[in-house]
VEXVEX-214937 format. One record per atom (N, C-alpha, C): residue number from 1; residue in three letters; x, y, z. Coordinates in Angstrom, 1 decimal, decimal comma. Each point is the difference from the previous one (the first is absolute). Example, Ala and Ser with C-alpha at 12.3 -4.5 7.8 and 13.67 -1.06 7.14 Angstrom:
BEGIN
+-----+------+--------+--------+--------+
| seq | type |      u |      v |      w |
+-----+------+--------+--------+--------+
|   1 |  ALA |   13,2 |   -5,7 |    7,8 |
|   1 |  ALA |   -0,9 |    1,2 |    0,0 |
|   1 |  ALA |    0,9 |    1,2 |    0,0 |
|   2 |  SER |   -0,4 |    1,1 |   -0,7 |
|   2 |  SER |    0,9 |    1,1 |    0,0 |
|   2 |  SER |   -0,8 |    1,1 |    0,8 |
+-----+------+--------+--------+--------+
This chain:
BEGIN
+-----+------+--------+--------+--------+
| seq | type |      u |      v |      w |
+-----+------+--------+--------+--------+
|   1 |  MET |   97,0 |   94,2 |  162,2 |
|   1 |  MET |   -0,2 |   -1,3 |    0,5 |
|   1 |  MET |    1,2 |   -0,9 |   -0,3 |
|   2 |  LEU |    0,3 |   -0,9 |    0,9 |
|   2 |  LEU |    1,1 |   -0,9 |   -0,1 |
|   2 |  LEU |   -0,5 |   -1,4 |   -0,3 |
|   3 |  THR |    0,9 |   -0,7 |   -0,7 |
|   3 |  THR |   -0,3 |   -1,4 |   -0,3 |
|   3 |  THR |    1,3 |   -0,8 |    0,4 |
|   4 |  ALA |   -0,2 |   -1,3 |    0,4 |
|   4 |  ALA |    1,1 |   -0,8 |    0,4 |
|   4 |  ALA |    0,5 |   -0,8 |   -1,2 |
|   5 |  LEU |    1,3 |   -0,1 |   -0,2 |
|   5 |  LEU |    0,5 |   -0,9 |   -0,9 |
|   5 |  LEU |    0,8 |   -1,1 |    0,7 |
|   6 |  VAL |   -0,3 |   -1,2 |   -0,3 |
|   6 |  VAL |    0,7 |   -1,1 |    0,7 |
|   6 |  VAL |    1,0 |   -0,5 |   -1,0 |
|   7 |  LEU |    1,3 |    0,1 |    0,3 |
|   7 |  LEU |    1,1 |   -0,4 |   -0,8 |
|   7 |  LEU |    0,6 |   -1,3 |    0,4 |
|   8 |  PHE |    0,1 |   -0,9 |   -0,9 |
|   8 |  PHE |    0,7 |   -1,3 |    0,3 |
|   8 |  PHE |    1,4 |    0,1 |   -0,6 |
|   9 |  CYS |    1,0 |    0,1 |    0,9 |
|   9 |  CYS |    1,3 |    0,3 |   -0,4 |
|   9 |  CYS |    1,0 |   -1,2 |    0,1 |
|  10 |  SER |    0,9 |   -0,1 |   -0,8 |
|  10 |  SER |    1,1 |   -1,0 |    0,0 |
|  10 |  SER |    1,2 |    0,6 |    0,6 |
|  11 |  LEU |    0,6 |   -0,6 |    1,0 |
|  11 |  LEU |    1,2 |    0,5 |    0,6 |
|  11 |  LEU |    1,2 |   -0,2 |   -1,0 |
|  12 |  ALA |   -0,1 |   -0,9 |   -1,0 |
|  12 |  ALA |    1,0 |   -0,2 |   -1,0 |
|  12 |  ALA |    0,1 |    1,3 |   -0,9 |
|  13 |  VAL |   -1,2 |    0,6 |   -0,2 |
|  13 |  VAL |    0,0 |    1,2 |   -0,8 |
|  13 |  VAL |    0,3 |    1,3 |    0,8 |
|  14 |  THR |   -0,6 |    0,1 |    1,2 |
|  14 |  THR |    0,2 |    1,1 |    0,8 |
|  14 |  THR |    0,3 |   -0,5 |    1,4 |
|  15 |  PRO |    1,3 |   -0,2 |    0,3 |
|  15 |  PRO |    0,4 |   -0,5 |    1,3 |
|  15 |  PRO |   -0,4 |    0,9 |    1,2 |
|  16 |  ASP |   -0,1 |    1,3 |   -0,3 |
|  16 |  ASP |   -0,5 |    0,9 |    1,0 |
|  16 |  ASP |   -1,4 |    0,3 |   -0,3 |
|  17 |  LEU |   -0,9 |   -0,4 |    0,9 |
|  17 |  LEU |   -1,5 |    0,0 |   -0,3 |
|  17 |  LEU |   -0,4 |    1,5 |   -0,3 |
|  18 |  ARG |    0,7 |    1,0 |    0,6 |
|  18 |  ARG |   -0,3 |    1,4 |   -0,3 |
|  18 |  ARG |    0,1 |    0,3 |   -1,5 |
|  19 |  ASP |    0,8 |   -0,8 |   -0,8 |
|  19 |  ASP |    0,1 |    0,3 |   -1,4 |
|  19 |  ASP |   -1,1 |   -0,6 |   -0,8 |
|  20 |  CYS |   -0,8 |   -0,9 |    0,5 |
|  20 |  CYS |   -1,1 |   -0,6 |   -0,7 |
|  20 |  CYS |   -1,1 |    1,0 |   -0,3 |
|  21 |  ASP |   -0,4 |    0,1 |   -1,3 |
|  21 |  ASP |   -1,0 |    0,9 |   -0,3 |
|  21 |  ASP |   -0,9 |   -0,6 |   -1,1 |
|  22 |  ARG |   -0,9 |    0,8 |   -0,5 |
|  22 |  ARG |   -1,0 |   -0,6 |   -1,0 |
|  22 |  ARG |    0,8 |   -0,5 |   -1,3 |
|  23 |  ASP |    1,1 |    0,6 |   -0,3 |
|  23 |  ASP |    0,7 |   -0,4 |   -1,2 |
|  23 |  ASP |    0,8 |   -1,2 |    0,1 |
|  24 |  ASN |    0,5 |   -0,4 |    1,2 |
|  24 |  ASN |    0,8 |   -1,2 |    0,1 |
|  24 |  ASN |   -0,6 |   -1,1 |    0,8 |
|  25 |  ALA |   -1,2 |    0,2 |    0,5 |
|  25 |  ALA |   -0,7 |   -1,1 |    0,8 |
|  25 |  ALA |   -0,5 |   -1,1 |   -1,0 |
|  26 |  MET |    0,0 |   -1,2 |    0,5 |
|  26 |  MET |   -0,5 |   -1,2 |   -0,8 |
|  26 |  MET |   -1,4 |    0,2 |   -0,3 |
|  27 |  THR |   -0,8 |    0,4 |    1,0 |
|  27 |  THR |   -1,5 |    0,2 |   -0,2 |
|  27 |  THR |   -0,4 |    1,2 |    0,8 |
|  28 |  VAL |   -0,9 |    0,8 |   -0,5 |
|  28 |  VAL |   -0,6 |    1,1 |    0,6 |
|  28 |  VAL |   -1,5 |   -0,1 |    0,0 |
|  29 |  ILE |   -0,6 |    0,1 |    1,2 |
|  29 |  ILE |   -1,5 |    0,0 |    0,1 |
|  29 |  ILE |   -0,4 |    1,3 |    0,6 |
|  30 |  GLN |   -1,0 |    0,6 |   -0,7 |
|  30 |  GLN |   -0,5 |    1,3 |    0,5 |
|  30 |  GLN |   -1,3 |   -0,3 |    0,7 |
|  31 |  MET |   -0,1 |    0,5 |    1,2 |
|  31 |  MET |   -1,2 |   -0,2 |    0,8 |
|  31 |  MET |   -1,2 |    0,8 |   -0,5 |
|  32 |  PRO |   -1,2 |   -0,5 |   -0,1 |
|  32 |  PRO |   -1,1 |    0,8 |   -0,6 |
|  32 |  PRO |   -0,5 |    1,0 |    1,1 |
|  33 |  VAL |    0,4 |   -0,2 |    1,2 |
|  33 |  VAL |   -0,5 |    0,9 |    1,1 |
|  33 |  VAL |    0,8 |    1,3 |    0,0 |
|  34 |  GLN |   -0,6 |    1,1 |    0,2 |
|  34 |  GLN |    0,7 |    1,3 |    0,2 |
|  34 |  GLN |   -0,1 |    0,4 |    1,4 |
|  35 |  SER |    1,0 |    0,7 |    0,5 |
|  35 |  SER |    0,1 |    0,5 |    1,3 |
|  35 |  SER |    0,3 |    1,5 |    0,1 |
|  36 |  ALA |   -0,4 |    0,6 |    1,0 |
|  36 |  ALA |    0,3 |    1,5 |    0,2 |
|  36 |  ALA |    1,3 |    0,2 |    0,7 |
|  37 |  ASN |    0,5 |   -1,0 |    0,7 |
|  37 |  ASN |    1,3 |    0,3 |    0,7 |
|  37 |  ASN |    0,9 |   -1,2 |   -0,1 |
|  38 |  PRO |    1,3 |    0,2 |    0,1 |
|  38 |  PRO |    1,0 |   -1,1 |   -0,2 |
|  38 |  PRO |   -0,2 |   -1,2 |    0,9 |
|  39 |  ALA |   -0,3 |    0,2 |    1,3 |
|  39 |  ALA |   -0,2 |   -1,1 |    0,9 |
|  39 |  ALA |   -1,1 |   -1,0 |   -0,4 |
|  40 |  THR |   -1,1 |    0,6 |   -0,4 |
|  40 |  THR |   -1,1 |   -0,9 |   -0,5 |
|  40 |  THR |    0,4 |   -0,7 |   -1,3 |
|  41 |  CYS |    0,6 |    0,7 |   -0,9 |
|  41 |  CYS |    0,5 |   -0,6 |   -1,2 |
|  41 |  CYS |    0,9 |   -1,2 |    0,2 |
|  42 |  PHE |    1,0 |    0,2 |    0,9 |
|  42 |  PHE |    0,9 |   -1,1 |    0,3 |
|  42 |  PHE |   -0,8 |   -1,2 |    0,7 |
|  43 |  LEU |   -0,9 |    0,3 |    0,8 |
|  43 |  LEU |   -0,8 |   -1,0 |    0,7 |
|  43 |  LEU |   -0,8 |   -0,8 |   -1,1 |
|  44 |  HIS |   -0,5 |    0,6 |   -1,0 |
|  44 |  HIS |   -0,7 |   -0,7 |   -1,1 |
|  44 |  HIS |    0,9 |   -1,0 |   -0,7 |
|  45 |  GLY |    1,2 |    0,5 |   -0,2 |
|  45 |  GLY |    1,0 |   -0,9 |   -0,7 |
|  45 |  GLY |    0,4 |   -1,2 |    0,9 |
|  46 |  GLN |    0,1 |    0,3 |    1,3 |
|  46 |  GLN |    0,3 |   -1,1 |    0,9 |
|  46 |  GLN |   -1,1 |   -1,0 |    0,1 |
|  47 |  ALA |   -1,3 |    0,5 |    0,1 |
|  47 |  ALA |   -1,1 |   -0,9 |    0,0 |
|  47 |  ALA |   -0,1 |   -0,9 |   -1,2 |
|  48 |  TYR |    0,3 |    0,6 |   -1,1 |
|  48 |  TYR |    0,0 |   -0,8 |   -1,3 |
|  48 |  TYR |    1,0 |   -1,2 |    0,1 |
|  49 |  ILE |    1,2 |    0,3 |    0,5 |
|  49 |  ILE |    1,0 |   -1,0 |    0,1 |
|  49 |  ILE |   -0,4 |   -1,1 |    1,0 |
|  50 |  ALA |   -0,6 |    0,5 |    1,1 |
|  50 |  ALA |   -0,5 |   -1,0 |    1,0 |
|  50 |  ALA |   -1,1 |   -0,9 |   -0,5 |
|  51 |  ALA |   -0,8 |    0,5 |   -0,9 |
|  51 |  ALA |   -1,1 |   -0,7 |   -0,5 |
|  51 |  ALA |    0,3 |   -1,1 |   -1,0 |
|  52 |  ILE |    1,2 |    0,1 |   -0,6 |
|  52 |  ILE |    0,4 |   -1,0 |   -1,0 |
|  52 |  ILE |    1,1 |   -0,9 |    0,5 |
|  53 |  SER |    0,3 |   -1,0 |   -0,7 |
|  53 |  SER |    1,0 |   -1,0 |    0,5 |
|  53 |  SER |    1,3 |    0,2 |   -0,7 |
|  54 |  ILE |    0,3 |    1,2 |   -0,5 |
|  54 |  ILE |    1,2 |    0,2 |   -0,8 |
|  54 |  ILE |    1,3 |   -0,2 |    0,9 |
|  55 |  GLY |   -0,1 |    0,3 |    1,3 |
|  55 |  GLY |    1,1 |   -0,1 |    0,9 |
|  55 |  GLY |    0,5 |   -1,4 |    0,1 |
|  56 |  GLU |   -0,9 |   -1,0 |   -0,1 |
|  56 |  GLU |    0,4 |   -1,4 |    0,1 |
|  56 |  GLU |    0,7 |   -0,5 |   -1,3 |
|  57 |  GLU |   -0,2 |    0,7 |   -1,1 |
|  57 |  GLU |    0,5 |   -0,4 |   -1,3 |
|  57 |  GLU |    1,2 |    0,7 |   -0,4 |
|  58 |  MET |    0,4 |    1,0 |    0,8 |
|  58 |  MET |    1,2 |    0,8 |   -0,4 |
|  58 |  MET |    1,3 |   -0,7 |    0,3 |
|  59 |  GLY |    1,0 |    0,2 |   -0,8 |
|  59 |  GLY |    1,3 |   -0,6 |    0,2 |
|  59 |  GLY |    0,8 |    0,8 |    1,0 |
|  60 |  ASP |    1,1 |   -0,5 |    0,4 |
|  60 |  ASP |    0,9 |    0,7 |    0,9 |
|  60 |  ASP |    0,6 |    1,3 |   -0,6 |
|  61 |  ASN |    0,0 |    0,1 |   -1,3 |
|  61 |  ASN |    0,6 |    1,1 |   -0,7 |
|  61 |  ASN |   -1,1 |    1,1 |   -0,4 |
|  62 |  GLU |   -1,2 |   -0,1 |    0,5 |
|  62 |  GLU |   -1,1 |    0,9 |   -0,3 |
|  62 |  GLU |   -0,5 |    0,8 |    1,2 |
|  63 |  ARG |   -0,4 |    1,2 |   -0,3 |
|  63 |  ARG |   -0,5 |    0,8 |    1,1 |
|  63 |  ARG |   -1,2 |    0,8 |   -0,5 |
|  64 |  ILE |   -0,9 |    0,5 |    0,9 |
|  64 |  ILE |   -1,1 |    0,8 |   -0,4 |
|  64 |  ILE |    0,2 |    1,4 |    0,6 |
|  65 |  LYS |   -0,3 |    1,0 |   -0,8 |
|  65 |  LYS |    0,1 |    1,4 |    0,4 |
|  65 |  LYS |   -1,3 |    0,7 |   -0,4 |
|  66 |  ILE |   -0,5 |    0,8 |    1,0 |
|  66 |  ILE |   -1,2 |    0,7 |   -0,3 |
|  66 |  ILE |    0,4 |    1,5 |   -0,1 |
|  67 |  VAL |   -0,5 |    0,6 |   -1,1 |
|  67 |  VAL |    0,2 |    1,4 |   -0,3 |
|  67 |  VAL |   -1,3 |    0,7 |   -0,2 |
|  68 |  CYS |   -0,2 |    1,1 |    0,7 |
|  68 |  CYS |   -1,2 |    0,8 |   -0,1 |
|  68 |  CYS |    0,3 |    1,2 |   -0,9 |
|  69 |  THR |   -0,8 |    0,2 |   -1,0 |
|  69 |  THR |    0,3 |    1,1 |   -0,9 |
|  69 |  THR |   -1,4 |    0,7 |   -0,4 |
|  70 |  ARG |    0,1 |    1,1 |   -0,6 |
|  70 |  ARG |   -1,2 |    0,7 |   -0,5 |
|  70 |  ARG |   -0,6 |   -0,8 |   -1,1 |
|  71 |  LYS |   -1,3 |   -0,2 |    0,0 |
|  71 |  LYS |   -0,6 |   -0,8 |   -1,0 |
|  71 |  LYS |    0,2 |    0,7 |   -1,4 |
|  72 |  GLU |    0,0 |    1,3 |   -0,1 |
|  72 |  GLU |    0,1 |    0,7 |   -1,2 |
|  72 |  GLU |    1,4 |   -0,3 |   -0,7 |
|  73 |  THR |    1,0 |   -0,2 |    0,9 |
|  73 |  THR |    1,4 |   -0,3 |   -0,5 |
|  73 |  THR |    0,0 |   -1,4 |   -0,6 |
|  74 |  VAL |   -0,7 |   -0,9 |    0,6 |
|  74 |  VAL |    0,0 |   -1,4 |   -0,5 |
|  74 |  VAL |   -0,8 |   -0,1 |   -1,2 |
|  75 |  ASP |   -1,2 |    0,7 |   -0,1 |
|  75 |  ASP |   -0,8 |    0,0 |   -1,2 |
|  75 |  ASP |    0,7 |    0,6 |   -1,2 |
|  76 |  ALA |    0,8 |    1,0 |    0,3 |
|  76 |  ALA |    0,7 |    0,7 |   -1,1 |
|  76 |  ALA |    1,2 |   -0,9 |   -0,6 |
|  77 |  SER |    0,5 |   -0,8 |    0,9 |
|  77 |  SER |    1,2 |   -0,9 |   -0,5 |
|  77 |  SER |   -0,5 |   -1,3 |   -0,6 |
|  78 |  LEU |   -1,2 |   -0,3 |    0,1 |
|  78 |  LEU |   -0,5 |   -1,3 |   -0,6 |
|  78 |  LEU |   -0,4 |    0,2 |   -1,4 |
|  79 |  PRO |    0,3 |   -0,9 |   -0,9 |
|  79 |  PRO |   -0,4 |    0,1 |   -1,3 |
|  79 |  PRO |   -1,6 |   -0,1 |   -0,1 |
|  80 |  ARG |   -0,5 |    0,7 |   -0,9 |
|  80 |  ARG |   -1,5 |    0,0 |   -0,3 |
|  80 |  ARG |   -0,3 |   -1,2 |   -0,9 |
|  81 |  VAL |   -1,0 |   -0,7 |    0,4 |
|  81 |  VAL |   -0,5 |   -1,2 |   -0,8 |
|  81 |  VAL |   -1,3 |    0,4 |   -0,5 |
|  82 |  THR |   -0,1 |   -0,1 |   -1,3 |
|  82 |  THR |   -1,3 |    0,2 |   -0,7 |
|  82 |  THR |   -0,6 |   -1,3 |   -0,5 |
|  83 |  VAL |   -1,3 |   -0,1 |    0,3 |
|  83 |  VAL |   -0,7 |   -1,2 |   -0,4 |
|  83 |  VAL |   -0,9 |    0,3 |   -1,2 |
|  84 |  LYS |    0,2 |   -0,7 |   -1,1 |
|  84 |  LYS |   -0,8 |    0,2 |   -1,2 |
|  84 |  LYS |   -1,2 |   -0,9 |   -0,1 |
+-----+------+--------+--------+--------+
């Protein structure tokens, strides 16, 4: 299964948007919805961006990038939080 990551990137950090990834993005949002194919995954990411007003608040030096990746890969790279 695939999940969409919405990356908020600064062109000051990564002038070429292709170089923006989870490690150098200003903010990363993982979509809770999972998809079986890349097209649906990408559409979920686009729908999220369309539903919020973030585009109106972005500066001229900021861009949004949607990346679809396997949920297992994302889960493995996130730190585990334990609640006591």
